[in-house]
N, C-alpha and C positions, 0 to 999 in steps of 0.2 A: 286294302284302305293307302289312298296319294295324301301325302300333305301337297299341298300346292305351296308353288314357291313363294318368298316374299311381296317381290315384284305383282304376283297372280294378282296378291291382296291389296296390298295399292291402289291398283287399277279399278280393283273392284270398286273401291270409295269414291274414283269417279264415277261409275259405270252406277253406283245404285241414286234410284230414282233418277236416271236420263230419260229425254226420250224434246227429242227436235222437232216442231211441227214449219211447215214449209208460211207460215206467217210469222214465226220468231229470224229463218231464213230473210224471211224480208225485211225484219226487220233490223238487220243487221244496217244495207245501204244507207239507211239515213241519220245524222247526228241524233244522238240519245237523248243532249236534250230537247229538240226538237221534237223528240216521237214521247217522251215525256210529257211536255208543256204541253200539245199537242192531246195527248190522252186526256190533263187532268182538265184541260181548255170543256172535252169532254163531258166526265162526266164531273160538268162542277158545281152537278146538283148534290153531290152526294160530299161536298166537303163541309166539313165542320170547324174547322183553323177559328177558336178562340172560345170553344163553344167545351173544350174538353182537357179537367186535366186532371192531374196523377194524384189518386190518394195514397200511394205509398210510395218514395224512389226506388224503394228492394224488387225486384225481378220476383212475381209468381209462381210464373213455368216456363218455360222453351221449350219449342219444340227443337229442331236437328238446323233449324235456317231462322230461328227470329226467337226474337224473347217478347217477353208479355207481361204487362205490366196492369195494374185497375186502376178503372180511371172513371171520371163522371160524368154525365154530358149534361151542359146548362145545358136549359132555364130546370131539367125535368126529374133532373137530380140523379136520373138512370144512369145504374152498376154496368158499365163500359170493359169490357179488354181492352188494351193499345198495344198492336203487333210491332213491334220493330226487324225487319229482316236486319243481322246482324250483319256491316255491312268493309269492317273486317275480312268475312268470308268471297271477295269479291276484290279481284285482282287492279282493276282497276273501277276508277267513278261510275265511266261510262257501260259497261256491264250492272251496276247495278241499278242507273235510272234506266235504265231498257227490263229491266227486271220487274223494277217495280210499275210500270206500265204495262208490259204483256199480263200482271195478277190483278192488277186493275183492268184491265181491258178483260179478261175473261170472268173475277166473282164479278163482276158491277151486269151479266152478264146471266146466271144462277140465280134460277128458283124452282125451290126445291124442298119439300118441307121436312126430306133428313140431307141437307146441306144449309152447313151453317151461313145465313144472310152478314153478308159487308153490308152496317148501315153508314158506312165514309170512310174518310183518310181526313187525315186533321199533319197540318204545319208546323204546330204548335211547342214539338221536339227535337229539330233539329234541322238539316237542310234538307232530309228527304222526309216526303208525305211517308204518313205511319195510316197503319188498317183501323179500322175501333169496332168491334164486333155487341153484345151484347155478353155480357159477360156468368158464364153457362155455373154457378154456383154446385153443380155436382159432380164438375169433372169431369175426366175422361170416363170410358165405360167400362176399363177396367176399375177403377177407380172407381164406379159404380153400384158393378155388380160384386164386390168384396166388403163395401156398407152397409149394402140394400139383399139383403137376405130373399124378399118374394119378388124380386126384379124378375121381367121373364125374359128369359135368352135367346125366348124361339122370338116375339117381336123385334129383341133387338138385334137378333141377327135380320129376323128382313125386312127391320129398317136402313142398317148397312146395306146392305144390300139390293138395296131399291133407292139409295145415291150414289151407289156403281153402277150402275145399271144407268140411268140423268146422263152420270157422265162422258159414261161409254160411247152410250145413244151420244150424243151433241159430241161426241168426238174427241175425247181429252181423257187424256191416261193419269190418272191418280199421281203414281209411281210412289206412292210416300205413303199407300196403308198398315198402315198399325196400330193398334188404339187407344198409341197418343194423341192422335189426331183423328179421333173418334167424343167428344164432349155429347152431354143428356143433355137436355131439355128440362127446365121444369118440370112437363106434361112426364120426360121419362123414352121421351124420343131422341133415338140417339141424329147427330149431324156430323158429316164427313166436312173439316178444316183439309189447311194447309196444302190443297192439290193441284196448289201449282208449282210450290216453292222450289219445288226438288229438281219440277223439270227445267227450272230457270237459273238453275245454276249453271248446268250445264251448259248455256251459250258460250259462258268464257273456261270451257271445261274446268272448270276448276279443282283442283282435289284438295280435298278435305281434310280437315285431323281430326287425328283419332278423337278427339273430346267430339267434334262434330258430327262425326262420326257414326260414335254411343251410338248405341239402341236401333240403328239400320237394318244390320245384315240378322235380326233373327227373325227380320220376314221379307227378305232375299229371297227370289225367289233359284231356282236350283239351276238353272241358263245366265243368271245374276249374278252367280261365284262363277261360273266358268263353267258348269256340270255340262257336259257334253260334248267339249269341245278337245279335240285333241292341242296337239305343242302346235303343230302346225299352224291352225288356224289364228289368225289371226284382227284384227279393227277392234272397236266399242262394240259394246255391247246395249241395247238402251231396252226399257222399261217398256215395255206392251200392256196390251191387255188379259195376257195371259197371267203376264208376273203381276198383274193387277190382282187376279185373281190364289192367283197363292198367297199370297197375304191376305187376303182374308178370309181362306182359312186360316191362318195362324190364326187371327184375329176371331172369329169364330173358337179356336183350339180354347183362348185366353177368357172366354168367357167358362168356359168348361171348367176347368181347370184351376181358375181364378188367380192366375200366374202368366205368368211371359212364357212368350215357347223359347222353347231350351234349358230352361230353369237350371236345370244340371247341370247347364256350361255354364261357366263363369266369365268366362273372355272370351272376346270377339274374336277371335283366331282358331279356333274351338269351334266357335257355331260354323264357323265359315269353311273351317275345314269338314263340319258335319256335310254339313249342306253340297258343298262340292264336288263330295262324294256318295251323292245321293240317300243320306241314312235320312227320315225323317224321325221328327219330338216322340217320343213313343204313352204309348195311351194312357189316361190320367185316371187315375186310381179313382172308383167310385160310382163307375158308370155305369147302373145299370136299369135305365128306366128308357122304355119304347122311345124316348126325345133324344137322352141322352147318345143314343147308340145310333139313328141317325142322325146326328149333329157330328157326328166319331165317325161316321160314314161321307157326310158332304167336304169334312176338312180333306179326307184320303181322296179323295175325287180331285178338293181343288189344288190338293199336292202333285199329280202326276209326273211325272216327271219328262212329261214327250210333249211341251204347252198346247202342245195343237188338240188333246187328245183334251186337257179340260173343260168343263164346263162353263159357260159363261153367265156374264151376271145375269142375264135376263132368263135365261134358266135354272138359275139359283133362284130368284123371284117368284118365277112359276111354281119352284118344286116349294120353296118351303111355308108360300101361301097355300095352294091346295097342302099340305100337313095342316096345318093350321084349320083351316075352315074342313077339310075331311072330317064329316060325324062318322062313318060307315068302311075304312079300310078295308072288307075283308068285298066290299059293294067293287070303289073303288081298281083291286086287284083285279075283277075280272071285267073289266071294259078296258077301251080302246085307250081311254087312255094313258094306258100304260106303259105304254109304246115308248113315252119320253124316261131315256135307262135312267137316269140324274133319279124323277117322280117316283120309278117304280123301284128304285134303292132305298130311299130314304121312307117309305110308303109300307117298304117289307120289315120295316122291321118293325110297323107299327101291328101288323099284318099277326110276325113271327110270336114279337110279343104279349098279344090278343087272346092269341091261339094258347097258348102255355097258360096265362092266367086263367084263359076257360078251361082246359082240360085240367089244370089245378084245382079245380075250385069245382071237377064232377068226381073227385078220386073219396069215398067213405071214410073216416078215418079210422 
């Protein structure tokens, strides 16, 4: 087992959640102030300046790149979340302006039941716009399952997959998939957030501090940690749909275990080294039901070291929906639909478990 050199670990900080799009490269050629001003004009219908009040000066939570405050939207008094990008992690103000413009462009055009809607932006809290969304009192998906014993983690897994598939279909790599970037609505639906912030930071190739990157490595894919590359290979590694799928598997693991991935490892460097060496998280204790085993199988399919062999978000969504809706697993296993490898694997656990249960019930005492 090898230990990556410290400089490799630092490089991974810059690679975490990085993905460059053509539109971003084009944006660089224009003056940052013009880019932001033009975007604010384009989405002026989302301007909530003068209508949002902070209810507490203290942070309520924070992601890798933004601080989140509790606020109130006037005049109806709706409780909202105010998300402010941390300006200090940008080397230049121009990069921050381009980042905000890019995020506004992406977020304002996304509409899906499993993506947190952008209510608007406000210029009331500094010289740069802050994003405004509905406040989700249920918290993150991990917080939700910890305090809600009856939580339906299959439905949560399906909802997260649906949101991720929507992003991928629209050409967007989330690049920072983790439980803290999935909140739960009052109706119990998982909603993806911060799908642009991690990619945005790559515009300036900022290397974050350990504090800002903490909590990211546990969801980073094998290839993003330098796995599978020899010493002669160089160049930046970018997040892809496949690395999103790896991280999705880590979120499903959190639903099963109610703990962060690699919870047995305390330090980020330990986690990074484990992933770099292809070491996967251990199987959580207490997984016994057919559903538990099917989802654990899904996790391992998402963690295949070869990115090209991982299932797509569409495959996952199809397979989990089938798992939820199939009344007779036996009939499914003998149908032509079983040619879908992932669906066959997941349904196979249900089939085997039911067969064992029926056999045991036929044994005389």
